[in-house]
C-alpha positions in Angstrom: -98.7 9.5 -1.9 -98.0 12.1 1.0 -101.4 13.3 2.3 -102.6 16.8 1.4 -102.7 17.7 5.1 -98.9 17.5 5.2 -98.4 20.1 2.2 -98.2 23.7 2.6 -100.7 25.7 0.5 -99.4 28.1 -2.0 -99.0 31.6 -0.4 -97.1 34.3 -2.3 -96.2 36.2 0.8 -95.0 33.1 2.6 -93.0 32.2 -0.5 -91.4 35.6 -0.7 -90.5 35.5 3.1 -88.9 31.9 2.6 -86.9 33.2 -0.4 -85.6 36.1 1.7 -84.8 33.8 4.5 -82.8 31.4 2.2 -81.0 34.3 0.6 -79.9 35.7 3.8 -79.2 32.2 5.3 -78.4 29.6 2.7 -78.0 26.8 5.3 -81.6 27.2 6.7 -82.9 23.7 6.2 -86.4 24.5 7.7 -86.9 27.3 5.1 -85.9 24.9 2.3 -88.3 22.3 3.6 -91.1 24.7 3.9 -90.6 26.0 0.4 -90.3 22.5 -1.0 -93.7 21.7 0.4 -95.1 24.8 -1.3 -93.6 23.6 -4.6 -95.4 20.2 -4.1 -98.7 21.9 -3.6 -98.0 24.0 -6.8 -97.0 20.8 -8.6 -93.6 22.3 -9.4 -91.9 19.0 -8.6 -88.6 19.9 -10.1 -88.2 22.8 -7.8 -89.4 20.8 -4.8 -86.7 18.2 -5.5 -84.1 20.9 -5.6 -85.2 22.3 -2.3 -85.5 19.0 -0.5 -82.0 18.1 -1.8 -80.7 21.2 -0.1 -82.3 20.1 3.1 -80.5 16.7 2.7 -77.2 18.4 2.0 -77.7 20.4 5.4 -79.3 17.6 7.4 -78.3 14.2 5.7 -80.4 12.2 8.1 -83.7 14.2 7.6 -86.0 11.4 7.0 -88.9 13.7 6.1 -86.9 15.4 3.4 -86.2 12.0 1.8 -90.0 11.1 1.9 -91.0 14.4 0.3 -88.2 14.2 -2.3 -89.3 10.6 -3.0 -92.9 11.9 -3.5 -91.8 14.6 -5.9 -89.7 12.2 -7.9 -92.7 9.8 -8.1 -94.8 12.4 -9.8 -92.0 13.0 -12.3 -91.8 9.3 -12.9 -88.3 9.1 -11.6 -89.1 5.8 -10.0 -85.6 4.6 -9.3 -84.9 7.8 -7.4 -88.2 7.7 -5.6 -87.5 4.2 -4.3 -84.1 5.1 -3.1 -85.4 8.0 -1.2 -88.2 6.1 0.4 -85.7 3.2 1.2 -83.5 5.9 2.9 -86.4 7.5 4.9 -87.3 4.1 6.2 -83.8 3.5 7.3 -83.6 6.7 9.2 -87.1 6.6 10.9 -87.1 4.6 14.1 -90.9 4.8 14.1 -91.9 5.4 10.4 -95.4 6.5 9.5 -97.6 4.3 7.4 -97.7 6.8 4.6 -93.9 6.1 3.9 -94.6 2.4 3.2 -97.7 3.3 1.2 -95.6 5.8 -0.9 -93.0 3.1 -1.5 -95.7 0.7 -2.3 -97.2 3.0 -5.0 -93.9 3.0 -6.8 -93.6 -0.8 -6.7 -97.2 -1.0 -7.9 -96.6 1.2 -10.9 -93.4 -0.6 -11.8 -95.3 -3.9 -11.7 -93.6 -5.4 -8.6 -96.8 -6.7 -7.1 -95.1 -8.7 -4.3 -93.1 -5.7 -3.0 -96.1 -3.4 -3.3 -98.3 -5.8 -1.3 -95.5 -6.2 1.3 -95.4 -2.4 1.7 -99.1 -2.0 1.9 -99.4 -4.8 4.5 -96.7 -3.2 6.6 -98.5 0.2 6.3 -101.7 -1.5 7.2 -100.2 -3.0 10.2 -98.8 0.3 11.5 -102.1 2.1 10.9 -103.9 -0.6 12.8 -101.6 -0.2 15.7 -102.2 3.5 15.7 -106.0 2.9 15.7 -106.2 4.7 12.5 -109.1 2.9 10.9 -109.6 5.0 7.8 -106.0 4.5 6.8 -106.1 0.8 7.6 -109.1 0.5 5.4 -107.4 2.2 2.4 -104.5 -0.1 2.8 -106.7 -3.2 2.8 -108.5 -1.9 -0.3 -105.0 -1.5 -2.0 -104.1 -5.1 -1.0 -107.3 -6.5 -2.2 -106.9 -4.8 -5.5 -103.4 -6.2 -6.1 -103.9 -9.8 -4.9 -105.9 -11.1 -8.0 -103.7 -9.3 -10.5 -101.5 -12.2 -11.6 -104.4 -14.4 -12.5 -106.5 -11.8 -14.4 -106.6 -11.9 -18.2 -105.2 -8.9 -20.2 -108.7 -7.8 -21.2 -109.9 -8.0 -17.6 -107.0 -5.7 -16.5 -107.9 -3.2 -19.2 -111.5 -3.3 -18.2 -110.5 -2.8 -14.5 -108.2 0.1 -15.5 -111.2 1.7 -17.2 -113.4 1.2 -14.2 -110.8 3.0 -12.0 -110.7 6.0 -14.3 -114.5 6.3 -14.0 -114.2 5.9 -10.2 -111.5 8.6 -10.0 -108.8 6.1 -8.9 -106.3 7.5 -11.4 -103.1 6.1 -9.8 -104.7 2.7 -9.8 -105.6 3.1 -13.5 -102.0 4.0 -14.3 -100.9 0.9 -12.5 -103.3 -1.5 -14.3 -102.5 0.0 -17.8 -98.7 -0.4 -17.0 -99.4 -4.1 -16.1 -101.0 -4.5 -19.6 -98.0 -3.0 -21.3 -95.6 -5.1 -19.4 -97.4 -8.3 -20.4 -95.5 -10.1 -23.4 -98.8 -11.6 -24.6 -100.6 -8.4 -25.0 -101.4 -7.7 -28.6 -101.2 -4.4 -30.6 -104.9 -3.5 -30.0 -104.5 -4.1 -26.3 -101.3 -2.1 -26.1 -102.7 0.8 -28.0 -105.8 0.9 -25.8 -103.6 0.7 -22.6 -101.4 3.5 -23.8 -104.5 5.7 -24.7 -106.3 4.9 -21.4 -103.3 5.6 -19.4 -102.9 8.9 -21.1 -106.4 9.8 -19.8 -105.3 8.9 -16.2 -102.2 11.1 -16.5 -104.2 14.1 -17.9 -106.6 13.6 -14.9 -103.5 13.7 -12.6 -102.2 16.8 -14.3 -99.2 15.1 -16.0 -99.7 16.2 -19.7 -96.2 15.3 -20.5 -96.7 11.7 -19.6 -100.0 11.8 -21.4 -98.2 12.9 -24.6 -95.6 10.2 -24.2 -98.3 7.6 -24.0 -100.1 8.8 -27.1 -96.9 9.0 -29.1 -96.2 5.5 -28.2 -99.7 4.4 -29.2 -99.3 6.1 -32.7 -96.0 4.3 -33.2 -97.9 1.1 -32.8 -100.9 2.2 -34.9 -100.8 5.5 -36.8 -104.3 4.9 -38.2 -106.0 5.0 -34.8 -108.5 7.8 -35.0 -109.2 7.8 -31.2 -105.5 8.2 -30.4 -105.4 11.3 -32.7 -108.6 12.7 -30.9 -106.9 12.3 -27.5 -103.6 13.8 -28.7 -105.6 16.8 -30.0 -107.3 17.1 -26.5 -103.9 17.2 -24.9 -102.8 19.9 -27.2 -105.9 21.9 -26.5 -105.3 21.6 -22.7 -101.8 22.9 -23.4 -103.2 25.8 -25.4 -101.3 24.6 -28.5 -104.2 25.4 -30.7 -102.4 24.8 -34.1 -101.3 21.4 -32.9 -104.8 20.7 -31.8 -106.3 21.5 -35.1 -103.9 19.4 -37.0 -104.5 16.4 -35.0 -108.2 16.9 -34.9 -108.1 17.1 -38.7 -106.1 13.9 -38.9 -108.6 12.1 -36.6 -111.6 13.1 -39.0 -109.6 12.0 -42.0 -109.4 8.6 -40.5 -113.0 8.6 -39.2 -115.4 11.3 -40.2 -118.0 10.3 -37.9 -116.4 10.9 -34.5 -118.9 13.2 -32.8 -116.3 14.3 -30.1 -113.7 15.4 -32.7 -116.1 17.9 -34.2 -117.0 19.2 -30.7 -113.3 19.5 -29.6 -112.3 21.2 -32.9 -115.1 23.6 -32.3 -113.8 24.4 -28.9 -110.4 25.0 -30.4 -112.0 27.3 -33.1 -113.6 29.3 -30.3 -110.2 29.8 -28.6 -108.9 31.1 -32.0 -112.0 33.4 -32.2 -112.8 31.6 -35.5 -116.6 31.6 -34.7 -118.1 30.5 -38.1 -115.9 27.4 -38.2 -116.7 26.7 -34.6 -120.4 26.9 -35.3 -120.0 24.6 -38.3 -118.2 22.0 -36.1 -120.8 22.1 -33.3 -123.5 21.8 -35.8 -121.7 18.6 -37.3 -121.5 17.3 -33.8 -125.2 17.8 -33.2 -126.1 16.2 -36.5 -124.5 13.1 -35.1 -125.8 13.4 -31.5 -128.6 15.8 -30.8 -128.5 15.1 -27.2 -125.1 16.6 -26.7 -125.8 19.6 -24.3 -122.3 20.8 -24.3 -122.4 21.4 -28.1 -125.6 23.4 -27.8 -124.0 25.5 -25.2 -120.7 26.0 -27.0 -122.6 26.9 -30.2 -124.7 29.3 -28.3 -121.5 30.9 -26.9 -120.1 31.1 -30.5 -123.2 32.7 -31.7 -123.1 35.2 -28.8 -119.5 36.2 -29.7 -120.6 36.8 -33.2 -123.4 39.0 -32.0 -126.2 36.6 -33.1 -128.0 36.8 -29.8 -131.4 35.2 -30.7 -129.7 32.1 -32.0 -127.4 32.2 -28.9 -130.5 32.2 -26.7 -132.1 29.3 -28.6 -129.1 27.1 -28.2 -128.5 28.0 -24.6 -132.0 27.3 -23.6 -131.7 23.9 -25.4 -128.5 23.1 -23.6 -130.0 24.2 -20.3 -133.0 21.7 -20.8 -130.9 18.9 -21.8 -128.4 19.5 -18.9 -131.5 19.5 -16.5 -133.0 16.3 -18.0 -129.7 14.6 -17.9 -129.0 15.4 -14.2 -126.0 17.6 -14.9 -126.8 20.4 -12.6 -123.4 22.0 -12.7 -123.8 22.3 -16.6 -127.3 23.6 -16.1 -126.3 26.3 -13.7 -123.4 27.5 -15.8 -125.7 27.6 -18.8 -128.3 29.7 -16.9 -125.5 32.2 -16.0 -124.5 32.7 -19.6 -128.2 32.8 -20.7 -128.6 35.8 -18.3 -125.5 37.4 -19.7 -126.8 37.2 -23.3 -130.3 38.5 -22.3 -128.8 41.3 -20.5 -126.9 42.2 -23.6 -130.1 42.3 -25.6 -131.8 44.5 -23.0 -128.8 47.0 -23.1 -128.9 47.1 -27.0 -132.5 48.1 -26.9 
């Protein structure tokens, strides 16, 4: 989608100034466009669409406004509107930038129109090459190479490819591959459930929790006994700070499969958020009984002990977590645990 370099960063002072400018001059297209870019950066795409619509009202041939509104509509999965906006932007631009073709190509890709997506990526690649933009050209070629084999790949292969993209951080590509699985009439129930569940992970990574919830709801409609789907639904509730909903879904996951280590861990985190530390400790202990290399569970249990005032137990767990993080090469976890360890030790010194 539109590159970050084109998006204004959120600045409360600038936003206030733009609000005042629009209030005093409601036909100030430049102010609406600048504010719309701020909304995109803040991921408030509904507000962005409203502002770019005002720009288009004032300046019906503003191609950039159509591009930005199409981008906002894409993130809200309003694909028909996004396509219409990108089409209009390309009609208005005498020398369109490659990014407009790429953005339209992304819409075609997630909708499963492989031929149209490849045509847009190829056109974007041609423009990038003509501009001697080797980085953008390489990105376009990568997208084309990714799409070309799609029609001949088996459903399991597409699922596996989508999972690889999640691990690689290509979340839009993952969304596209899982959507391809869900479009295939030959996909069985297990494949569909996995596609919905994996696609929800990609949407979570992209910050679209509503889309993730829709995916998980659809997965449960296909198989209400899938414990992993209940686990991931609980994680989304936890991300949304809906702690009661998270508890109920984690409980359901454990009813279906009492040996899922991650459910105990995630439910323990939920109990910490609810300040129910004994329950949190019990869950982290259950997780560690199933996987004694889980550094995060030692760290979280140490935090729960600290909150309960059991400082020696907290130190023991945090030291174990730090050692595991270091041995596993997780230096961010290691450093964060050391900071918490210092806090606990300082508390002990103060109490003495």
